N, C-alpha and C positions, 0 to 999 in steps of 0.2 A: 505493500499498500505505499509506504513513503516512497519508495522508487518511482511509483505510478505519479505522485504530486511532483515529484523535483522533473520527472520528465514533463511532463505538464506546464508547469512552470517554465520551462525552457523556451517550450514551443509559443507559449504567450507574450514571454519577452522578445522572442525573435520576430515572431509574426505581425505583434500589436503593441509592443514597446511596453515601456516601466509604468506607465501611469495605468493601463488596462491590468497588467499583471498586480498591481495594488489594490485596485477596486475588487478584481475576482477575489486575489488572498484576503481581504477582508470582508468580503461576502462570504467566502467559508467558514473562515474562524468564527462568524457571526454563529451561522447554522449550525456549527458541531459544536456550539459552545450550549445551545439553545435545550438539549437534554439536561446536561447538569444543574444547569440552571433552574429547571424544573424541578428537580428533586431538591434543590437547596429552599426553593419556593415553598415545596410542600414541608419542608420541615419548619420555616417561619409561620407556616397558616396553622402548622400542630400547636406550636408554643403559642402561638394568640390566643388560638380558638379553641385547643383541646378537641374533643371528641365533635366538636360541630364544624370542624374546618373541612371547607371545601378540598376536592381533591382534583387536581388539574385534569384526569383520568375519567371520573366518574360522568357516567349520562344519568338524566332523567327523563322520563316520559311526560310527553304534553299532547294534548288534542291540537290540532293545527289551525284550528277555529277560535283558540283562543290567543293566538300570534297576529294581533289585529294593527299594530303599529310598527313601524321600521324606526330601530334608532343602534346606528353605527356605531361603534364604540373605539374603534381603533386609534386614533388620533387622539381622542383623550387619553387613552393608558399611556399611548407614547408623550404625552403631555406632563399627566400627572407622576409616570413611572419609568423616567429616561436610563434609569438605571438599568431596563430590561435591554441585553441584548437582541432579543428577539422579540417583538412584542405580539407575534401573532401566536403565540404559542402560550400555555399557562391559563389561570383562571384567578381574575384579580378583583379588590373589595375597593370600591371607590367611593368618597362621599360626593356632598355637592348637590348640586339640582338638575343635573344631567338628565334625570328621570323625568321633571317638571319639562321638557326641551325634545318633545318626539319629533323627528324627521319629516316624515308622512304616513298615510295609512298603507299599507302594504296593497291595496286594492285601486291605489292610485299611482303604485309603482310600474314604470312605463315597461320592463321587461313582463309582469303579470298581465297588463293589457294586451302586450302583442302576444302574450301565449294566449291567450282565451280567443282573439281574434281568428289566430293561425288554426286552433284546433276545431273552435266552435263554429266559427263563420266561414272558413275556408278560403281565409284570407292568405296569400303567399306572404313569407316572411317579409320580404322587401318591400310588402305593399302595406306591413300593418303601421298603426300609429306610433309604435315605439322602436321602428327603426331607425329613425334619425338620430335617437338617443344612445345608440351603440354605434362600435366600428361597422363601418358600412361594408359590412361581409356577412352573406348569409350564412358562412360557417360558426361563426360565433355563437349561429342558435342551435347547433347539431346537436350539442350536448343534451338540450333539451328534447329532440325528438327523440335521441337516445334513449334516455331515461322513461321516457314516455311510454315507448314500446317495450321496455324492460318491465317497468312497474304494472303497466296493464296483463302481461302474461304472468310474472311471478308473484306479482305485489311486492310492497316495501319493506327492503333489510336492511339490517345495518352495515355498517362498513366491513366489521368482522364476519357478518354470513356473507359477504359477499366474495372474502377470501384475499381484502385488502390488505396486504402484509405491512409492518414495520417498514419507513421509508428510511431513504439511504441516511438522514439523521435522526433515528431510532425513534422517531416519534409513532407511537400505534396508532392500529386504525379510528380509535376513538376523537382524534383530532380532526378527522375529516367531516365527520357529522355537522348538519346545522347548529349554527351558532346564535344562541340565544342572551340575552343580560336580563336581568331583574331589577326592579326600582325598588324605592323603598316601603312599598306596599304589598310587594311580591306580583307586580303587574310584569307580564313577560313580555319583551321587545324581542321579534325577530333582526339579527344582524348579518350573517352570511350564510351561504349555501343555498343563493338565491335560484338556480337551477332545479335542483329537488325541489325547494318548496312550491316553486311553480306548480311542478307537476303533482305532487303532493295535493295541491289544492284544487285543482284542475279536476284531478280523480277523485278528489273527494276521499281520500283515504280515512279508511273507518276506523282505526285502529291507530293508540295512539305511538308518536313518532320518538326515538330518541333524539334527543340534543346534549347538546355541550354548552355548559353554563360558559360563557366567558368574563362577564362582568357582573356581578353583586352590587346594589348599592350596600353601603356601609350599615344604614338602619337596617336593612334587612336581614344583614348578616349579624345584626346583634339580636333580633327576634329569632333568628334560626339559634343561636346561643342559648337566650334566655329560654326557649323550649327544652333545648338538649340538657340545661342543668335544673330546670324547675318544672318541666313538664306542660303540659297543654293547659293553659290558665283561661279562664273565662271572657278574658280581652284577645285572646288568638284563637277561640273554638272556632271561628268561621273559615282559618286558612286549614282546618284538619285534613284535607283534601287536596291541599298545594303540592305540585310533582316535587317541589323541592324540600319538602319535608318530611316525604315519605323516607327516606334512610335514617333519619332524627326519630320519627315516632315508632317505626315498627319495631 
C-alpha cells in the first residue's frame, strides 16, 4: 500500500505539478483520518452523555411522511465544529436556532417535483420543471430511475442488506443511508439522500425507513439524557413513540 501511494504521488507530481499533489494529498489525509476521528467522537459523546450518547453508526426508523421539511446542516456543522476534519461523517449535537429556520418543505423541492412529473405525468426529464435547477444533463436523473425500478421490484432495503461494504475509508454502509436532523422538540428534518427519498415518497413505501441522524439539537439531546436517567416523565409522555427514543426506552 505505501508503495502504491508513493508511485501515485510521483505520477501526480510529474503530470500535474506540485499544487495538485498537495491538494490531493491533503484530501487523502482528511478522508483517512475520518474513521479515527469518529472513534474519538464516540468516546467524547459517551463521556458527556453516558448511556444516552448517540452513536454515529446507529440508525433509527421513521415514517417518510413525518419528514416534511428540509434542513441542510453541513455548513452549520462546518462553521460550529471546524475541528472536524471531515464533517460529512459522524453525528453532532448543536444548539442555537437552526431548527427554527427551515430551508423549505420537501414538496417544494425541485428534484421531487421533477420526479413526480416524470413518473406520474410522463414528462421527459429534460422537460420537467426541476430540470433547470440541476446539471443540464439527463444522466443526473439516472440514479432515480434505477432506484425506482429496484425498489418497485424488491422493496426498500438498507445499504447493508444491499451488500454495500465498507468503503475505502472504512466507513460502514450505514453512513450511506438517508440523513436527517432532529430539532429541539423532536421534529425530524430531511437533510440528504435525495434520490432515495424521492423514490420512497413516490412509491409511498409503507414501512418505516432507516435513516442516520446527522445533527441533534442540544435541547433534544438533553431530553434524551433526562429520559435515560429518570425515565419517561409526564412532561415527555407524548414522545413515547418517537423513533429517536426507542433505544433508550426499550
